[in-house]
C-alpha positions in Angstrom: 0.0 0.0 0.0 2.8 2.4 0.9 4.5 1.7 -2.5 1.2 2.5 -4.3 1.0 5.8 -2.5 4.6 6.7 -3.4 4.0 5.8 -7.0 0.8 7.8 -7.2 2.4 10.8 -5.4 5.3 10.6 -7.8 3.1 10.5 -10.8 1.0 13.5 -9.6 4.2 15.5 -8.9 5.4 14.7 -12.4 2.2 15.7 -14.0 2.1 18.9 -12.0 5.7 19.7 -13.0 4.9 19.1 -16.6 1.8 21.3 -16.5 3.7 24.2 -14.8 6.6 23.7 -17.2 4.2 24.0 -20.2 2.7 27.3 -18.9 6.2 28.7 -18.2 7.4 27.6 -21.7 4.3 29.1 -23.3 4.9 32.4 -21.6 8.3 32.7 -23.3 7.3 31.3 -26.7 6.4 33.1 -29.9 2.7 33.5 -29.3 0.1 31.4 -27.5 -0.1 27.6 -27.5 -3.8 27.1 -28.4 -5.8 28.2 -25.4 -2.6 28.8 -23.3 -1.5 32.4 -23.2 2.0 32.9 -24.7 4.7 35.5 -25.1 5.1 38.3 -27.6 4.4 37.6 -31.3 7.7 37.6 -33.2 7.4 35.6 -36.4 5.6 37.1 -39.4 5.8 40.1 -41.6 4.3 43.4 -40.6 1.5 44.7 -42.9 0.3 48.3 -43.0 -3.0 48.0 -41.2 -4.7 51.1 -42.8 -5.1 49.3 -46.1 -6.4 45.9 -44.9 -9.6 44.4 -46.2 -10.4 42.4 -43.1 -13.2 40.4 -44.7 -10.8 39.2 -47.3 -8.1 38.4 -44.7 -10.4 36.5 -42.4 -12.5 34.6 -45.0 -16.1 33.6 -44.9 -16.4 32.0 -41.4 -18.5 34.1 -39.0 -15.7 34.1 -36.4 -12.1 33.0 -36.9 -9.2 32.5 -34.6 -6.4 35.1 -34.4 -3.5 35.7 -32.1 -3.7 38.9 -30.1 -0.8 40.4 -28.2 -1.1 43.3 -25.7 2.0 45.4 -26.3 1.9 46.7 -22.7 2.3 43.2 -21.2 4.0 41.3 -24.0 1.5 38.5 -23.6 -0.6 36.9 -26.3 -3.7 34.8 -26.6 -5.7 33.0 -29.1 -9.1 34.7 -29.6 -12.0 35.0 -32.0 -12.3 37.8 -34.5 -14.8 39.0 -37.2 -15.1 41.7 -39.8 -17.9 44.2 -39.8 -18.3 47.2 -42.1 -14.6 47.1 -43.0 -13.4 46.9 -39.3 -11.9 44.1 -37.3 -13.6 43.2 -34.0 -12.6 41.0 -31.2 -15.1 39.6 -28.6 -14.1 39.0 -25.0 -16.4 36.3 -23.5 -16.9 36.9 -19.8 -19.6 34.4 -19.4 -21.9 35.1 -22.4 -21.1 31.7 -24.0 -19.9 29.5 -21.2 -22.9 30.3 -18.9 -25.2 29.0 -21.7 -23.4 25.7 -22.2 -24.8 22.5 -20.6 -22.7 21.0 -17.8 -19.8 19.2 -19.3 -16.2 19.5 -20.5 -16.6 22.5 -22.7 -18.3 24.5 -20.0 -15.7 23.6 -17.4 -12.8 24.5 -19.9 -14.3 27.9 -20.9 -15.2 28.7 -17.3 -11.6 27.9 -16.2 -10.2 30.1 -18.9 -12.6 32.9 -17.8 -11.2 32.7 -14.2 -7.9 34.1 -15.3 -9.1 36.4 -18.0 -8.0 40.0 -17.5 -6.7 41.0 -20.9 -9.9 43.1 -21.7 -9.2 45.3 -18.7 -5.6 45.8 -19.7 -6.6 46.5 -23.3 -9.0 49.2 -22.1 -6.1 50.9 -20.2 -3.6 50.6 -23.1 -5.1 49.6 -26.4 -1.9 49.0 -28.3 -2.1 45.4 -29.7 -0.4 43.3 -32.3 -2.5 40.8 -34.3 -1.1 37.8 -36.1 -3.2 35.9 -38.7 -2.1 33.9 -41.7 1.5 34.7 -40.9 1.1 38.4 -41.0 1.4 40.9 -38.1 -0.6 44.1 -37.7 -0.1 46.9 -35.2 -3.5 48.0 -34.1 -5.3 49.9 -31.4 -8.1 48.2 -29.4 -11.1 50.4 -28.7 -14.0 49.1 -26.6 -17.3 49.2 -28.4 -20.1 51.0 -26.4 -22.7 51.6 -29.1 -25.7 49.5 -28.0 -27.0 49.0 -31.5 -23.7 47.5 -32.6 -23.4 45.5 -29.4 -26.8 43.9 -29.8 -25.9 42.8 -33.4 -22.5 41.5 -32.3 -24.0 39.5 -29.4 -26.4 37.8 -31.9 -23.5 37.2 -34.3 -21.4 35.5 -31.6 -24.4 33.5 -30.5 -25.0 32.2 -34.0 -21.3 31.3 -34.4 -21.2 29.6 -31.0 -24.3 27.6 -31.8 -22.4 26.2 -34.7 -19.9 24.7 -32.3 -21.9 24.1 -29.1 -25.4 23.4 -27.9 -26.5 26.6 -26.2 -29.1 26.6 -23.5 -31.8 29.3 -23.6 -30.5 31.2 -20.5 -30.6 34.9 -19.9 -27.2 36.5 -19.7 -26.0 39.9 -18.6 -25.0 42.2 -21.6 -21.7 42.9 -19.7 -20.9 39.1 -20.0 -19.3 39.9 -23.4 -17.2 42.9 -24.4 -16.2 43.8 -27.9 -13.2 45.7 -29.2 -12.8 47.4 -32.5 -9.2 47.1 -33.7 -8.2 50.2 -35.5 -5.0 50.9 -37.4 -2.4 53.1 -35.6 
């Protein structure tokens, strides 16, 4: 019995060491590792953002994944983005989607990510960001969207995109459960 406890404890310590090591490694890597936040975006060619046709860059999907780095912190994350009226927008889900998921792995994973999410607050303080998509880098400025007409349409847009990937429950959510940033050229 004592041997089993030692083996189990050793395996748990090894797993914990590997997980912590992965997060430390990601922090110093070139960009995020999937859902794990990463370091500054380095690889890629800079493109002048004032002449970008975002709908063409992002393609036809309603929401696509991009890598977003906050210049003030040098940290990056994978997030969704979409084009609207020639502008690039990024949602920040603070419970809008995960609170509407049935209990299960996806809900737990999204809720866990939400617990450590603070990039939206930092972006509101200093909006300088770098975006990487399709190997190109763009220096942009994140500006929080406050126009309720736009926000209403964007919430519907994100709901439709999320419904394509998840079964969403019909649960009332707070409008503050999702923020949107318009990414303007600098």
